[in-house]
C-alpha positions as CSV (number, residue, x, y, z in Angstrom):
1,X,-38.2,5.2,-208.5
2,X,-35.4,7.7,-207.6
3,X,-32.7,4.8,-208.1
4,X,-34.2,4.1,-211.0
5,X,-33.9,7.4,-212.7
6,X,-30.3,8.1,-211.4
7,X,-29.1,4.7,-213.0
8,X,-30.4,5.5,-216.3
9,X,-28.8,8.9,-216.3
10,X,-25.3,7.2,-216.5
11,X,-24.2,6.4,-219.6
12,X,-25.1,3.2,-220.7
13,X,-21.5,1.0,-222.1
14,X,-20.8,-1.8,-224.0
15,X,-20.8,-4.4,-221.0
16,X,-24.3,-3.0,-219.6
17,X,-26.0,-3.3,-223.2
18,X,-24.3,-7.1,-223.1
19,X,-25.8,-8.1,-219.7
20,X,-29.1,-6.6,-220.8
21,X,-29.7,-8.2,-223.8
22,X,-28.5,-11.6,-222.5
23,X,-31.0,-11.6,-219.5
24,X,-33.7,-10.2,-222.0
25,X,-33.2,-13.1,-224.0
26,X,-33.3,-15.2,-221.2
27,X,-36.3,-14.0,-219.7
28,X,-38.2,-14.7,-223.4
29,X,-36.8,-18.2,-223.5
30,X,-38.1,-19.6,-220.5
31,X,-40.6,-22.5,-221.4
32,X,-44.0,-22.3,-220.0
33,X,-44.7,-24.9,-217.3
34,X,-45.9,-27.9,-218.5
35,X,-49.0,-29.7,-216.9
36,X,-46.4,-32.1,-215.3
37,X,-44.5,-29.6,-213.4
38,X,-47.5,-27.9,-212.6
39,X,-48.9,-31.1,-211.0
40,X,-45.4,-31.8,-209.4
41,X,-46.1,-28.0,-207.6
42,X,-49.9,-28.9,-206.5
43,X,-48.6,-32.0,-204.9
44,X,-46.4,-30.8,-203.0
45,X,-48.3,-27.6,-201.9
46,X,-50.7,-30.5,-200.8
47,X,-48.3,-31.8,-199.1
48,X,-47.4,-28.8,-197.2
49,X,-50.7,-27.3,-196.9
50,X,-53.8,-28.4,-194.0
51,X,-56.2,-29.5,-196.5
52,X,-59.6,-30.0,-194.6
53,X,-62.6,-32.0,-196.4
54,X,-66.3,-31.3,-195.2
55,X,-67.9,-34.6,-195.9
56,X,-66.4,-38.3,-196.0
57,X,-68.6,-40.9,-195.6
58,X,-66.5,-43.4,-194.2
59,X,-68.3,-44.1,-190.5
60,X,-71.3,-45.7,-192.6
61,X,-69.2,-47.2,-195.2
62,X,-67.8,-48.9,-192.2
63,X,-70.9,-49.8,-190.8
64,X,-71.9,-52.0,-193.7
65,X,-68.5,-53.5,-194.2
66,X,-66.1,-53.4,-192.0
67,X,-62.4,-52.5,-192.9
68,X,-59.2,-51.3,-191.7
69,X,-58.6,-47.9,-193.1
70,X,-55.3,-47.4,-191.6
71,X,-54.0,-49.7,-194.8
72,X,-54.6,-49.8,-198.3
73,X,-58.2,-51.1,-198.7
74,X,-59.8,-52.7,-202.2
75,X,-62.8,-50.6,-201.9
76,X,-64.0,-47.1,-200.8
77,X,-62.4,-43.6,-201.6
78,X,-60.6,-43.3,-198.3
79,X,-57.7,-44.9,-196.1
80,X,-54.5,-43.9,-194.9
81,X,-52.4,-44.4,-197.6
82,X,-54.6,-42.7,-200.2
83,X,-55.2,-40.0,-197.8
84,X,-51.3,-39.2,-197.3
85,X,-50.8,-39.5,-201.2
86,X,-53.4,-37.0,-201.8
87,X,-52.5,-34.6,-198.7
88,X,-55.7,-34.8,-196.8
89,X,-55.0,-33.9,-193.2
90,X,-58.3,-32.9,-191.7
91,X,-61.8,-34.9,-193.0
92,X,-64.7,-34.5,-191.2
93,X,-66.4,-37.9,-190.5
94,X,-69.6,-37.9,-191.6
95,X,-72.2,-39.7,-189.0
96,X,-74.5,-40.3,-191.2
97,X,-78.2,-41.2,-190.4
98,X,-81.0,-42.4,-192.9
99,X,-84.1,-40.7,-193.0
100,X,-86.1,-43.3,-192.4
101,X,-84.7,-43.4,-188.7
102,X,-86.6,-40.7,-188.3
103,X,-90.2,-42.8,-188.2
104,X,-88.6,-46.0,-187.2
105,X,-86.5,-45.0,-184.4
106,X,-82.9,-45.6,-183.4
107,X,-81.1,-42.6,-184.6
108,X,-79.7,-41.9,-181.8
109,X,-78.0,-45.3,-181.1
110,X,-77.1,-45.3,-184.6
111,X,-75.3,-41.9,-184.2
112,X,-73.2,-42.9,-181.1
113,X,-72.7,-46.4,-182.9
114,X,-70.7,-44.6,-185.5
115,X,-68.9,-42.1,-183.4
116,X,-67.3,-45.3,-181.9
117,X,-66.3,-46.3,-185.0
118,X,-64.3,-43.6,-186.0
119,X,-63.1,-43.6,-182.3
120,X,-61.4,-47.0,-183.0
121,X,-60.0,-45.9,-186.0
122,X,-57.7,-43.5,-184.0
123,X,-57.5,-45.9,-181.4
124,X,-56.3,-48.8,-183.3
125,X,-53.8,-46.6,-185.2
126,X,-52.5,-43.6,-183.0
127,X,-49.5,-42.9,-185.1
128,X,-51.7,-42.2,-187.8
129,X,-55.3,-40.8,-187.0
130,X,-56.3,-38.5,-184.0
131,X,-60.1,-37.6,-183.1
132,X,-60.2,-33.4,-183.3
133,X,-62.8,-31.4,-181.6
134,X,-61.4,-28.1,-182.2
135,X,-58.9,-26.1,-184.5
136,X,-56.5,-26.5,-182.0
137,X,-56.7,-30.4,-182.1
138,X,-56.4,-30.1,-185.7
139,X,-53.4,-27.9,-185.5
140,X,-52.0,-30.5,-183.6
141,X,-52.3,-33.5,-185.0
142,X,-51.3,-31.7,-188.2
143,X,-48.1,-30.6,-186.6
144,X,-47.7,-34.2,-185.7
145,X,-48.4,-35.9,-189.2
146,X,-51.4,-37.7,-187.9
147,X,-54.7,-37.0,-190.1
148,X,-57.3,-35.2,-187.7
149,X,-60.8,-37.0,-188.0
150,X,-63.5,-34.0,-187.2
151,X,-66.9,-35.5,-186.6
152,X,-70.2,-33.7,-188.8
153,X,-73.4,-35.4,-188.3
154,X,-75.5,-35.9,-191.4
155,X,-79.0,-35.1,-190.5
156,X,-80.2,-33.9,-187.2
157,X,-82.8,-36.8,-186.3
158,X,-80.8,-38.6,-183.9
159,X,-81.5,-35.1,-181.3
160,X,-84.8,-36.6,-181.2
161,X,-86.5,-33.7,-180.0
162,X,-84.3,-33.1,-176.8
163,X,-81.7,-30.7,-176.9
164,X,-80.2,-32.7,-174.0
165,X,-79.4,-35.0,-177.0
166,X,-77.9,-32.1,-178.6
167,X,-75.3,-31.3,-176.1
168,X,-74.6,-35.1,-175.5
169,X,-73.2,-35.3,-179.4
170,X,-71.5,-32.0,-178.6
171,X,-69.5,-33.7,-176.0
172,X,-68.9,-36.8,-178.1
173,X,-67.0,-34.2,-180.3
174,X,-69.7,-33.4,-183.1
175,X,-69.0,-30.3,-184.6
176,X,-71.3,-30.0,-187.2
177,X,-74.9,-31.2,-187.8
178,X,-76.4,-31.1,-191.3
179,X,-80.1,-30.5,-190.1
180,X,-82.1,-32.7,-192.1
181,X,-81.3,-35.6,-195.0
182,X,-83.5,-36.4,-197.6
183,X,-86.6,-36.0,-195.6
184,X,-88.4,-33.5,-193.6
185,X,-87.8,-34.1,-190.2
186,X,-88.5,-32.6,-186.5
187,X,-86.0,-29.9,-187.1
188,X,-86.7,-28.9,-190.6
189,X,-87.8,-29.3,-194.1
190,X,-85.5,-31.3,-196.7
191,X,-84.4,-29.9,-200.2
192,X,-85.3,-33.4,-201.3
193,X,-89.2,-33.9,-199.7
194,X,-91.5,-31.9,-201.7
195,X,-94.0,-31.6,-198.8
196,X,-92.0,-29.1,-197.0
197,X,-94.1,-29.6,-194.1
198,X,-92.9,-27.0,-191.6
199,X,-92.2,-24.5,-194.5
200,X,-88.6,-24.4,-193.0
201,X,-87.8,-24.5,-189.6
202,X,-89.8,-26.1,-187.2
203,X,-90.1,-24.4,-183.8
204,X,-87.8,-27.0,-182.2
205,X,-86.1,-26.5,-185.2
206,X,-85.3,-22.9,-184.1
207,X,-84.2,-23.9,-180.6
208,X,-81.6,-26.2,-182.0
209,X,-79.9,-23.5,-184.2
210,X,-79.9,-21.4,-180.8
211,X,-78.5,-23.9,-179.1
212,X,-76.0,-24.8,-181.8
213,X,-74.4,-21.5,-181.5
214,X,-74.2,-21.4,-177.6
215,X,-72.3,-24.8,-177.8
216,X,-70.2,-24.4,-180.7
217,X,-71.8,-26.7,-183.3
218,X,-71.4,-25.4,-187.0
219,X,-74.9,-25.5,-188.4
220,X,-74.5,-27.3,-192.0
221,X,-76.9,-25.8,-194.3
222,X,-76.4,-28.8,-197.0
223,X,-79.7,-31.0,-197.7
224,X,-82.2,-28.2,-196.3
225,X,-84.8,-26.6,-198.2
226,X,-84.6,-22.9,-199.6
227,X,-87.2,-21.6,-196.7
228,X,-85.2,-23.4,-194.0
229,X,-81.7,-21.9,-195.4
230,X,-83.2,-18.2,-195.3
231,X,-84.8,-18.8,-191.9
232,X,-81.5,-20.4,-190.5
233,X,-79.3,-17.4,-191.9
234,X,-82.1,-14.7,-190.1
235,X,-81.5,-16.5,-187.0
236,X,-77.8,-18.3,-186.5
237,X,-75.3,-15.6,-184.7
238,X,-72.7,-17.9,-185.9
239,X,-71.6,-18.0,-189.8
240,X,-72.3,-21.4,-191.4
241,X,-70.9,-24.3,-193.7
242,X,-72.5,-26.0,-196.6
243,X,-70.0,-28.6,-196.5
244,X,-71.2,-30.7,-199.4
245,X,-73.1,-28.6,-201.8
246,X,-72.7,-27.2,-205.1
247,X,-73.9,-24.6,-207.6
248,X,-77.6,-24.3,-208.8
249,X,-76.3,-22.4,-211.7
250,X,-74.5,-25.3,-213.4
251,X,-77.8,-27.8,-212.2
252,X,-80.8,-25.5,-212.9
253,X,-83.8,-26.7,-210.5
254,X,-81.8,-28.8,-208.6
255,X,-82.8,-27.4,-204.9
256,X,-80.3,-29.6,-203.1
257,X,-77.4,-27.2,-204.8
258,X,-76.9,-23.8,-204.0
259,X,-78.5,-20.4,-205.6
260,X,-76.6,-17.4,-206.4
261,X,-78.3,-15.5,-203.9
262,X,-78.0,-17.9,-201.3
263,X,-73.8,-17.9,-202.2
264,X,-74.2,-13.8,-201.6
265,X,-75.9,-14.7,-198.1
266,X,-73.1,-16.8,-197.2
267,X,-70.8,-14.4,-198.3
268,X,-72.3,-11.6,-196.2
269,X,-72.2,-13.8,-193.1
270,X,-68.6,-14.7,-193.6
271,X,-69.9,-18.6,-194.4
272,X,-68.4,-21.5,-196.4
273,X,-69.7,-23.1,-199.4
274,X,-67.7,-26.7,-199.8
275,X,-68.1,-28.1,-203.0
276,X,-69.4,-31.4,-203.0
277,X,-67.5,-33.3,-206.4
278,X,-70.5,-35.8,-207.3
279,X,-71.2,-35.6,-211.0
280,X,-74.8,-35.3,-210.2
281,X,-74.1,-32.2,-208.1
282,X,-71.5,-30.5,-210.6
283,X,-72.9,-31.8,-214.2
284,X,-76.3,-31.1,-215.2
285,X,-75.7,-33.6,-218.3
286,X,-75.1,-36.4,-215.8
287,X,-78.2,-35.7,-213.9
288,X,-80.2,-35.7,-217.0
289,X,-78.6,-39.1,-218.2
290,X,-79.5,-41.0,-214.8
291,X,-82.9,-39.8,-215.0
292,X,-83.0,-41.3,-218.6
293,X,-81.4,-44.4,-217.4
294,X,-83.9,-44.8,-214.5
295,X,-86.6,-44.6,-216.8
296,X,-85.4,-47.0,-219.3
297,X,-84.9,-49.3,-216.6
298,X,-88.6,-48.9,-215.2
299,X,-89.9,-49.8,-218.7
300,X,-87.6,-52.8,-218.7
301,X,-88.9,-53.9,-215.4
302,X,-92.5,-53.3,-216.4
303,X,-92.2,-55.1,-219.7
304,X,-90.6,-58.2,-217.9
305,X,-92.6,-58.0,-214.7
306,X,-89.6,-58.0,-213.0
307,X,-88.2,-56.3,-210.0
308,X,-85.7,-53.3,-210.0
309,X,-83.2,-55.9,-208.2
310,X,-83.1,-59.0,-210.1
311,X,-80.7,-60.6,-211.9
312,X,-82.5,-59.5,-215.2
313,X,-82.7,-55.9,-214.3
314,X,-79.0,-55.7,-213.3
315,X,-77.9,-57.5,-216.8
316,X,-80.2,-54.7,-218.5
317,X,-78.5,-51.9,-216.7
318,X,-74.9,-53.2,-217.1
319,X,-75.9,-53.5,-220.6
320,X,-77.3,-50.1,-221.2
321,X,-74.3,-48.5,-219.2
322,X,-71.8,-50.2,-221.9
323,X,-73.9,-48.8,-224.7
324,X,-74.4,-45.6,-223.2
325,X,-71.3,-44.8,-220.9
326,X,-71.8,-42.6,-218.0
327,X,-70.9,-38.8,-219.1
328,X,-68.8,-38.5,-215.9
329,X,-68.0,-34.7,-214.7
330,X,-64.0,-34.1,-214.6
331,X,-61.8,-31.9,-212.3
332,X,-62.3,-28.9,-214.5
333,X,-66.4,-29.2,-214.1
334,X,-65.2,-29.2,-210.2
335,X,-63.1,-26.1,-210.6
336,X,-65.8,-24.2,-212.6
337,X,-68.1,-24.8,-209.6
338,X,-65.1,-23.2,-207.3
339,X,-64.9,-20.6,-209.7
340,X,-68.5,-19.4,-209.1
341,X,-68.3,-19.1,-205.7
342,X,-65.3,-17.0,-206.3
343,X,-67.0,-14.4,-209.1
344,X,-69.7,-14.4,-206.9
345,X,-68.3,-13.5,-203.3
346,X,-64.6,-14.0,-203.7
347,X,-61.9,-16.2,-202.1
348,X,-62.7,-16.0,-198.6
349,X,-65.9,-18.6,-199.1
350,X,-65.4,-21.5,-200.8
351,X,-63.8,-24.8,-199.7
352,X,-63.8,-28.6,-200.3
353,X,-66.2,-31.2,-199.6
354,X,-66.0,-34.0,-201.7
355,X,-68.7,-36.2,-200.2
356,X,-66.0,-39.1,-200.8
357,X,-67.8,-42.5,-200.0
358,X,-71.1,-40.9,-200.3
359,X,-71.6,-40.5,-204.0
360,X,-71.3,-44.0,-205.8
361,X,-70.0,-44.3,-208.5
362,X,-70.6,-40.7,-210.0
363,X,-67.4,-39.3,-208.8
364,X,-65.7,-37.0,-211.5
365,X,-62.7,-38.2,-213.9
366,X,-58.9,-37.5,-211.7
367,X,-61.4,-37.0,-208.4
368,X,-61.8,-40.9,-207.7
369,X,-60.5,-41.0,-204.4
370,X,-59.0,-39.2,-201.8
371,X,-55.5,-39.1,-203.5
372,X,-56.5,-37.3,-206.0
373,X,-56.8,-33.4,-204.6
374,X,-53.8,-32.6,-206.1
375,X,-55.3,-32.7,-209.6
376,X,-57.9,-30.1,-208.1
377,X,-55.1,-28.1,-207.1
378,X,-53.2,-28.0,-210.5
379,X,-56.7,-27.2,-212.5
380,X,-56.8,-24.3,-210.2
381,X,-53.3,-23.3,-210.7
382,X,-53.5,-23.7,-214.0
383,X,-56.4,-21.0,-213.8
384,X,-54.4,-18.4,-212.2
385,X,-55.1,-19.0,-208.0
386,X,-52.2,-18.5,-205.9
387,X,-50.8,-20.3,-203.3
388,X,-52.4,-18.2,-200.6
389,X,-55.8,-18.5,-202.7
390,X,-55.3,-22.4,-202.6
391,X,-54.4,-22.4,-199.0
392,X,-58.0,-20.7,-198.3
393,X,-59.4,-23.5,-200.5
394,X,-58.0,-26.2,-199.2
395,X,-58.7,-25.3,-195.4
396,X,-58.1,-21.8,-194.3
397,X,-61.7,-20.6,-195.1
398,X,-63.2,-23.8,-193.5
399,X,-60.8,-23.3,-190.2
400,X,-62.1,-19.7,-189.8
401,X,-65.4,-20.5,-189.7
402,X,-65.0,-23.2,-187.1
403,X,-62.9,-21.1,-185.5
404,X,-65.7,-18.0,-185.6
405,X,-68.3,-20.5,-184.2
406,X,-65.9,-21.5,-181.3
407,X,-66.0,-17.6,-180.5
408,X,-69.6,-17.2,-180.4
409,X,-69.8,-20.0,-178.3
410,X,-67.5,-19.0,-175.8
411,X,-69.3,-15.5,-175.9
412,X,-72.1,-17.1,-175.1
413,X,-70.9,-18.8,-171.7
414,X,-72.4,-17.0,-168.6
């Protein structure tokens, strides 16, 4: 301020006035950033910044149809070339176990098999991929230019009522567990299951939460019922992740998404909500469309006396979709959910949890696969998010939680 005052006391020369006018004119004439320029900036940031995605269902996709994801693939939402194009560095590979196996058996065996598949990806293409078990591993892979494959188990069913199995999966590299999936299980109640059998955590589920803290396994609060969520948050000594959940504010009545009260609790505990990209999680209009279509298909099948998987029903659905196009969400809708978390609890509690390869045909326009993260980054730039903000969203917040859970585990060791 002192230098500015001294300068202004000096007489204004014609040359000074000329330079001042020219610079002022130049500043006024700078053109606003175009969308293409912004997308270019977003692509550069995506290349330079670590991007963590909380949930990608590649393993179960490969279980159904083997594919070499180290090369470009015809199907699916993930492969190495597209990951490089989109700047994806550290996806959590979802070790998804269907809820039906809780009763049918085979949960642990399937989970082990899916982990084997992820390890094979890295073994077969070690110059492109590495399996990561820690924040240190992630950073090492990033520095080496390899995609770090983290492991998260979707559904605690493979624990099969034995804490020794939890320790087994920790040793195999599992670093988060979604406590249940679409049905209540022996750990807790599901948001999708109206029975709410345990009214939250079971007695064994409480032991699971405690042991996850001790081992260093993140508790994933996606899929669980509201009662389960509040009981987990009361019990856990470490922050948690919602690895692939969005905001109930935009989808009223959809318990699978998170309420504002739940998000505030996440903020209070240093936890992070990783936004699911699926249109059904993002857009109430899309959800209502699917419900209407499902009812129309059911009426057609009843009238014709055919099954839903019959050729007649498939033809009807195809015709229905042509006449009534799917109202996909888009990149701006996903950004709205990020905005909502930020408005509620700040920039430190939101991340990306796409659910690529897990939500079928419902992905938003502009976010159809892992090559398109820059589209979302560009939209957030347009809304005024700084590069530092974006680094937190892309990975900083999730990495902070992983590090915090590692510290809690280290402090738990006798």
